[in-house]
C-alpha positions in Angstrom: 86.8 120.3 102.4 89.0 123.3 101.7 89.9 124.7 98.3 93.0 122.5 97.9 91.1 119.4 98.7 88.3 120.3 96.4 90.9 120.7 93.6 92.8 117.5 94.5 89.6 115.4 94.3 87.9 117.4 91.7 87.8 114.6 89.1 86.0 112.4 91.7 83.7 115.2 92.7 82.6 115.7 89.0 81.2 112.2 89.0 77.6 112.2 90.0 78.0 108.8 91.7 80.6 110.3 94.0 80.3 114.1 94.4 81.3 116.0 97.5 79.3 113.6 99.7 81.1 110.5 98.4 84.5 112.1 98.7 83.7 113.0 102.3 82.8 109.4 103.0 86.3 108.4 101.6 88.0 111.0 103.8 86.2 109.6 106.9 86.9 105.9 106.0 89.3 103.4 107.4 90.6 100.6 105.2 92.6 97.6 106.5 95.1 96.2 103.9 96.7 92.8 104.5 99.9 92.6 102.6 102.2 95.3 101.1 103.4 93.2 98.2 102.3 92.8 94.6 98.6 93.4 95.4 99.0 95.7 98.3 101.1 98.1 96.2 98.4 99.2 93.7 95.7 98.8 96.4 97.4 101.3 98.8 98.5 103.7 96.0 94.9 104.1 94.8 93.3 104.2 98.2 95.7 107.0 99.2 95.4 108.8 95.9 91.6 108.6 96.1 91.6 110.2 99.5 90.8 107.4 101.9 91.3 108.9 105.4 93.1 106.0 107.1 94.9 103.0 105.7 96.2 100.4 108.1 98.8 98.3 106.4 100.0 95.0 107.7 103.1 93.1 106.5 106.0 91.4 108.3 108.3 91.2 105.3 111.2 93.5 104.1 111.8 94.8 100.6 113.9 92.5 98.5 115.3 93.0 95.0 113.1 90.3 93.6 110.0 92.3 94.8 110.7 95.4 92.6 109.5 93.7 89.4 105.9 94.1 90.4 105.6 95.6 93.9 105.4 99.2 92.6 104.9 100.9 96.0 108.6 100.1 96.8 111.7 101.7 95.3 115.3 100.4 94.8 116.6 102.5 97.7 114.2 100.7 100.1 115.8 97.3 99.7 116.2 95.8 103.2 113.6 98.2 104.7 110.3 96.9 106.2 107.7 96.9 103.5 105.2 98.9 105.6 107.8 101.7 106.1 108.7 101.7 102.5 105.1 101.9 101.5 104.4 104.7 104.0 107.2 106.8 102.5 105.9 106.4 99.0 102.2 107.0 100.0 103.2 110.1 101.9 104.5 111.5 98.6 101.3 110.5 96.8 98.9 112.0 99.3 100.1 113.4 102.6 96.5 113.7 103.7 96.0 109.9 104.0 97.1 108.6 107.4 99.1 105.3 107.1 99.1 103.1 110.1 101.9 100.5 109.9 102.0 97.1 111.5 105.2 95.3 110.7 103.9 91.8 111.6 101.8 89.0 110.3 98.6 89.9 112.2 96.6 87.1 113.8 94.4 86.3 116.8 93.1 89.2 118.9 95.1 91.8 117.1 93.6 90.9 113.7 90.2 90.7 115.4 90.5 94.2 116.7 91.8 95.6 113.4 88.9 94.2 111.4 86.4 95.4 114.0 87.7 99.0 113.4 87.8 98.9 109.6 85.1 99.9 107.2 86.5 97.6 104.5 89.2 94.9 104.5 91.4 94.1 101.5 93.3 90.9 101.5 96.5 90.9 99.4 98.4 88.2 101.3 99.9 85.1 99.8 98.9 82.2 102.0 95.6 80.4 102.9 96.1 80.5 106.7 96.0 84.3 106.7 93.2 84.5 104.2 91.1 82.2 106.3 91.9 84.1 109.5 91.0 87.4 107.9 87.7 85.8 106.5 86.7 84.5 110.0 87.2 88.0 111.5 85.2 89.6 108.7 82.4 87.2 109.2 82.4 87.8 112.9 82.3 91.6 112.6 80.2 91.6 109.4 82.8 93.6 107.4 83.1 93.6 103.6 86.1 91.7 102.4 87.8 92.4 99.1 89.9 89.3 98.2 92.5 89.0 95.5 95.2 86.6 94.4 97.5 86.3 91.4 100.2 83.8 90.3 101.8 83.2 86.9 99.3 84.9 84.5 96.1 84.0 86.4 94.3 86.3 88.9 91.1 86.2 90.8 89.1 88.8 92.7 85.9 88.5 94.8 83.9 90.6 97.3 82.5 88.8 100.3 80.1 91.3 101.8 79.3 90.0 105.3 76.7 92.8 105.8 74.4 90.6 103.7 73.2 87.5 105.6 72.7 85.7 102.2 76.3 86.4 101.0 78.9 83.7 100.8 82.2 84.0 102.6 85.7 83.1 101.5 85.4 79.7 103.2 82.3 78.9 101.1 84.5 79.0 98.1 87.7 77.6 99.7 86.8 75.5 102.8 89.5 75.5 105.4 89.6 71.7 105.4 90.0 71.5 101.6 93.1 70.3 99.9 93.5 73.4 97.8 97.1 73.7 96.5 99.0 76.7 97.7 101.1 78.2 95.0 103.4 81.2 95.5 105.1 83.7 93.2 108.5 82.8 94.6 108.1 79.3 93.2 105.8 79.7 90.2 106.6 83.2 89.1 104.1 86.0 88.3 103.6 88.4 85.4 104.3 91.9 86.7 101.2 93.7 85.4 98.9 90.9 86.7 99.3 92.1 90.3 98.5 95.6 89.1 95.3 94.5 87.3 94.1 92.5 90.3 95.1 95.1 92.9 93.5 98.0 91.0 90.2 96.1 90.8 90.4 95.4 94.5 91.0 99.1 95.2 88.0 100.0 92.9 85.7 97.6 94.7 86.8 99.0 98.1 86.2 102.6 97.0 82.7 101.7 95.6 81.8 100.0 98.9 83.0 103.0 101.0 81.1 105.4 98.8 78.1 103.3 98.3 78.2 103.5 94.6 77.6 101.0 91.8 77.4 97.3 92.0 80.2 95.6 94.0 81.6 92.3 92.9 79.7 90.6 95.7 78.6 87.0 95.1 80.8 86.7 92.1 84.4 85.5 91.4 86.2 87.3 88.7 88.9 85.3 86.9 91.6 87.1 84.9 93.8 85.3 82.3 96.4 87.9 81.5 98.1 85.7 78.9 94.9 85.5 76.7 93.6 88.8 78.3 90.3 87.0 79.0 88.1 88.0 82.0 85.1 86.1 83.1 82.9 86.0 86.2 81.4 83.1 88.1 78.4 83.3 90.4 79.0 82.2 94.0 76.4 80.9 96.4 76.5 80.7 100.2 77.2 77.2 101.5 74.7 76.4 104.1 77.1 73.9 105.6 80.0 76.3 105.7 81.9 76.0 109.0 82.5 79.7 109.1 79.3 81.5 108.0 76.8 78.7 107.5 
């Protein structure tokens, strides 16, 4: 790192758990982020600010006025613009050293498979079960750590599914693909603006810890956030031996 980089990341480097070696790991890392909305906003802002080398951002949507209440990576003058382009512009101002790869599409199939294969960590900030399960299947196939998050109304959840550990559960262990889980979306149910920031920031923190190799990731645990009561609790998760994806 040059002098300017040492200064930019000095508050990370001061931490013994990170140091120069950990910061270099971040600079060499590649993160795949699914979704540039309420969760993807704080995720990408902190990944870029922290110095992750390459962030691949996937989203097929455009910025809408209703997004601005919580999707803090977008600005009012970006309304009507593809979210990945809007996010790229903001992130370039935050840290021009981070390379942003934009995919203005809902990735699936071979494309998703290839993106996951290249990533060091995958962060899921999408809003539908079909994409979540597709991302999970690809992460299981390529043994990539998946940082999953969701939030609606005042309730959020975060979990790490670390497929590098053969004993770890996957997303489908918690939410089987053939289950009748109710899909609720912000557009219908509403969402408390800071909730997406809380969940997304925790996702970013978990991803950075994984990339650095520091601390204890939220693997094998589900964190539940009740922002109305400001109550946070965790539940232990177990691998389902009968899971259709990882069993």
